[in-house]
Structure formats: structure tokens, C-alpha cells
N, C-alpha and C positions, 0 to 999 in steps of 0.2 A: 624264673617267677622269684620273690625276692620270701625271707621268712612269713612265717599267716600263723594266728594261736586260731584255734576248732577243738571245740569238744568233743569229749570224747564217750560214747560210743558213736554217739549220731553225726560227728564231722560235720555237721557247720562249723564253719567258718565263721569268726567273729574280729577276727583284722586280717587285714591282707597286706597292709602297709604297714612294718612296724619303724619304730625311730629308739636305739634302743638310748639310753644313759645311763651312762659306768661309771661315769671319772665324778671326781666331787664337784666339779663347774658345771656339768650337764646337768647333776641330779641338782646343785640347789635354782640353776634356769631355772630346770623345767619344761611347761611351755610358758611361765611367765612370756607374754610379751610377741609370743608366736597367734596369728592366726585361731580361731575354733578349727579343731581337729573336724574332718567331712567324716562318715558311714563309710565305717574298715580300715581308717587312721588310725594308731594309736602306738602312746606312746610308755612304754615299757625302763621303769627305774631299780636298780638292780643296784648294790640290796636296800630297801625300801622296809622298815615298817609305822610309817608312819607320812599323811600326805598334806599340804593344805594350799590353796587356794586366795592366799592375799596376794594381790600387785594381778590379777586374775578379771576377766571381764566377761566372761562365760560359763555357765554350772559344768562340769565334765561328771562318767560315770565313770569308778573307780572299782577295779578288783585285786582283792591283796591277795595272794598265791603263794606258798609253799613250795622249799625244793624243787620237788614233784609232781611242781604243779595245779596239786589239789587245790580250789578256793575258798581261804581261809573268811573273807570276809566281805561286802559286799555293797557298793555309796551307791544310791541309782540316783543323775544330778545334783551330786554335790553343789552347790549354793556358792556364789564368791564371795571372801572373806570367812571363811573353814576351816577349820583343823580339825582334821578325822580322829580321830581315835585310835592307840596303838595296840599295833594286831599284833598280838603275839607268837614268834615263829613264822611270822611272812616274810617271803626272801624277795620276790620281785613285786611291781603294784603297777597292775597295769591302767590310763588313764583313756578314755575314748572318749567322743563324744556323746555326753547330752542324751539318753533314750536309744543308746545306737544298739547297746545289749541287752544278748535272748533273753529273754526269761528264765530259760532252760540254765544259764548260769547262774550259782544262790549256794550258798558256803557246802561244801560237802562236792559243789563239781567236778570232771576232773577235763584239765586242760591238755593239749600238749604244743607245741612248738616244731613247727614242718620248715623244712628246705624251702 
């Protein structure tokens, strides 16, 4: 089984198919030119404190988390051609299909990556 992201302590799985973007090229490309994500899929960008949806053809849910995987900021259904705010102390950004992020995920929520 691949990595997945869960909400603590409920154990709700928010993504079961992760793609990581860690190099400059991977982070720069992000989801540009890729088909829309399906529910359960996510792109995790590391490091990241801000994202954009320029040159994308679909909206996304965006979760900014710190080094300890505590949620710092959430943008639900971020529209095309938008720039997020700069999120101080964000280490990871999780991009998911618009509307797929559970309502229990908000600022202060604790997430965990499980193998």
C-alpha cells in the first residue's frame, strides 16, 4: 500500500494515493497540464508556503501544514487563475480534488502520513 494521509485522532483517510513534489522542477510544474485529481488522490508539495492555480483548468482544495503536520490554513475549491496567501510556517501543501476535503479538516487539525 502506498502512503496515505489521515486525520488524527479520527483516522479519517483524506488521501490514499499521494504524489510528492520535492524538486524545484516538480514544485514548479505542480498540477499544471495534468488531468483533474480524483477523490483520494493528492499532490504534496514540499517545501511550500504559497501556491497558484494559473494555467490550470480546474479548481482544487488546498491544505497548508507545518512540519508537524498541523493544519495552518485551508482553501476549499480554489478557483483557476488564483494565488493563495503566503502561509507563514507552512512546510507542506496538499492539493486535492475540489470538494473532496472532509469538513473536519480545518486550521489546527492534526494530520499524519502513514506508509
